[in-house]
N, C-alpha and C positions, 0 to 999 in steps of 0.2 A: 419056324416060329417067329412071331413079330417081336422085335426088341423095342419095347415102348420107350426105353431110356435113350434111344438113338434119335427119336423124332425131334427135329428142330436143332439138334446139337451141331450138325454141320450145316452151315447156312452161308448164303451170299447176302450181302447187304442189299443188293438189287437182284431179285430172282431172275434166273436166266432161262428157265424152262417152265412149261405150263404146270408140270407136277410140282415144282418148287413153289410157284406162286400159289397154287391151291393149298399146299401144305402150310405155307405161311398164313394164308387166309384162315385156316382152321386154328392155328396156334394163336393168332391175334384175337380171334373170338374167345378162345379159352382163357388167355392171359387177362384180357380186359374184364371178362366176367369174373374171374377169380379175384382180381384186384378191386372189384366193386365199382368199376368205372362204366362197364357196359351192362345195362339193366335188361330185363326180359324183353323190352321193346326196341332195344338198340340193334344196330347192324353194322357190319364191316364189308368192305369190298377191296379187291386187289386187281390191278390191271393185268391183263394177259401180256407177258413180255414178248411172246411170239407173234401175237396178233394184237396190235395196239388199239384196235377198234372193238375189242371185247374185254370184259372183265369178269372176275369170279366173285360170287356172293352165295352165302348159304340160303337155302329156302327158309320160309318163315318158321322160326323155331327158337328155342332158348339158346343164346350164344354159348352157354356153358356146356351144352350137350352136342355141339356141332362135330360131325365126322365127315369123312370124304363122301359118304353117300348123300350128304345134304348139299354139296357144292354144285352150283349151276354156273354155266357160262352164259353171259348176257351181252347183247350188243348195245351200241350207244343210243339206240332208240328205246331201250328198256325191255327188249324182247328176248326170251330164252332161245338160245341157239344150240344148247347141248341136247343130247338125246333124252336126258332126264327131264321130265315135265312135272314140276312141283309148284307149290304156292309161293309167289313172290311177296316181298314186302311192298306195301302200297307206295312207299317212298323210293322205290327203285329208280324212278325218274330223276331224283336229285343226284344220285350217284352218276347216272348216265350223262347228264348235262355237264357236270363238273369234269368228268373225264374227257368229254368232247371239247370243252372250253380251255382246259388246263393240261396240255400235253405233258408237262413235267410232273404232274400228279400221278402217283402209282398206287396210292392207298387212301381210303376214306373211312372215317368213323362217324356214325351218327349216334349220339348218346344223350341220355337225360340224367347224367350223373348228379346225385344229390348235392355234392359239394360246389358245383358251379351253377346250380339252378337259381340261387339268390341273385346272381348277376344277370341271369336271363330274365328274371322277374322284376328287376329294378333298373334304374338308370345309372347305377354305380359302374364306372368304367373299369375294365379289366386291363391292368398294365403290369409289367414285371415288378415284383416286390422281392423275389428271390432270384439268385443267380441262374438257376436252371431254366427259369421261365423267360429268360432273355431271348429265347427263340421266338417269342411272341412280341418282339420289339415293335413290329409294325402296328400293334394294337389289334383289337378284336371289335369289329363293327357288329351292330345288332340289326337283324332284318325285322323291321316293324311291319305289322300287317293290320289291315282293317278287318280281314276275315280270319276265321279260325284256320290254323295250319292244316288240320285233318280234312276240312271241308274243301280245301282248294289245292291240295298237294299234287293233284294230277293235272292242274292247269298250267300250260306252258308259260303264261305270263307271270305266274308266281315263281317259276324257276328262273326267269330272267331277273326278277327282283333278288332272288337268292344269289345269283352270280354277281350282280352289282354290289351286294353287301359283302360278299366274300372277297371280290377283287383278286389281287395277287397275294393275299395273306394266307396264313396257315389255319385260321379258324374263323367261324362266324357264329354268332348267337342268333337263335330264332326266338323272337320275343314270346315269353310265357310258354315256351315249349322245350327247348334243348339246345344242343350245339352240334355243329359239323366241323370236324377237323380233317385236314388233308396233309399229305406229305409225299416226299419223293420215293419212299420205300416203306414197307410194312413195319420194319424195325424202327425206323425214325418215327413212325406214327405211334407206336407203343410209347416211346419216350415222350412224345409231345403230349399224349393223353395224361400220362403220369405227372409230368411237370405242370400242366395246366391245373390239375386237381390240387397239387401241392401249393401252387401259387394262390389258388382260391382259399384254401384252408389257412395259409399263412396270413393273408390279408384280413380274413374275418377275425382270427384270433388276435392279430395285432391291433385291430380297431377296438377291441375290448379293453385294452390297457393303455392305448395312446393313439397318436396320429400316425397311420402307416406312412412309410417313406418309400416312394417309388424310386427305382433305379434310374439314374440319369440316362437319357436316350443315347448319348455317345458311348457311355460305358456299356450300355446294354448291347449295342451293335458289336462291340469287341467281344463281349462274352458270348453272344450268339454264335459267332464263328468258332470260338474255342470249344463250345459244347459239341458241335457237330464234327469237328476235326479230330478230336482226341479219342474217338471210339467210345464215348459215353453211352450212346444208344445200344451198342453191341453188348456192353457190360450189363446194362439194364435188361436186355433181352435174355441173357444167360441166367441172370438172377431170377427174373420172373418165370422163366421156363422151369427152374428148379422148384419154385413155389407151386406152379400149376401141376407139376407131376405128383407132388405130395398130396394135393387135394383132389386131383382128377386122374387117378391111375389108369383110366380107360383111354387116355390120349394115345392115339396111334395114327399112322398113315397107312 
């Protein structure tokens, strides 16, 4: 009998096996869908810790329904290398090029979260306004395009523009479209997505009653280190896992 409550309970911050990476890929899909961060068109990927030149991603489906049967192994050219052959997201190439260019990145999220879309659709800069968001102290650049993202997402030159806008940062906005977040582990990625949304909400609500006050860059640098060193992401993972189990009892490995 499958113990649904054991899924994701025992985890490594950095997956060590293919099974663990695939399991965390499933859980991140479920958690971010449950938290309202990953919409029906969003997608997650996790690097294969055994073979660094492949990664795991669900086939084109609703993130809140992802199971192990949906997980595909994909190479850095965006080709399926697993035995299962299912429909890929059209933007799979963006994951492939980021994994290829950023060897320290082990997890990627592409989302169109309602709470940060106003920053994607305006020139308002996203900078830390709450302590937790200091992990974005490097700022978030916006990839501006002359063409529509959907019409050119398969063109290699567009992905080079994406890499340039992302740089060595944790996130990039795609003008009038959405955001891509990257991190060194799936668990840190969950925390980053949650903190970015909280920062976006806090900034918007603050602007309704006064002038928002950004956190000083030097203080933000200190806070960023504290957030990642004190196991905050692991606590968020456990908390979100409890929430997703209540709302998605079919979660299993």
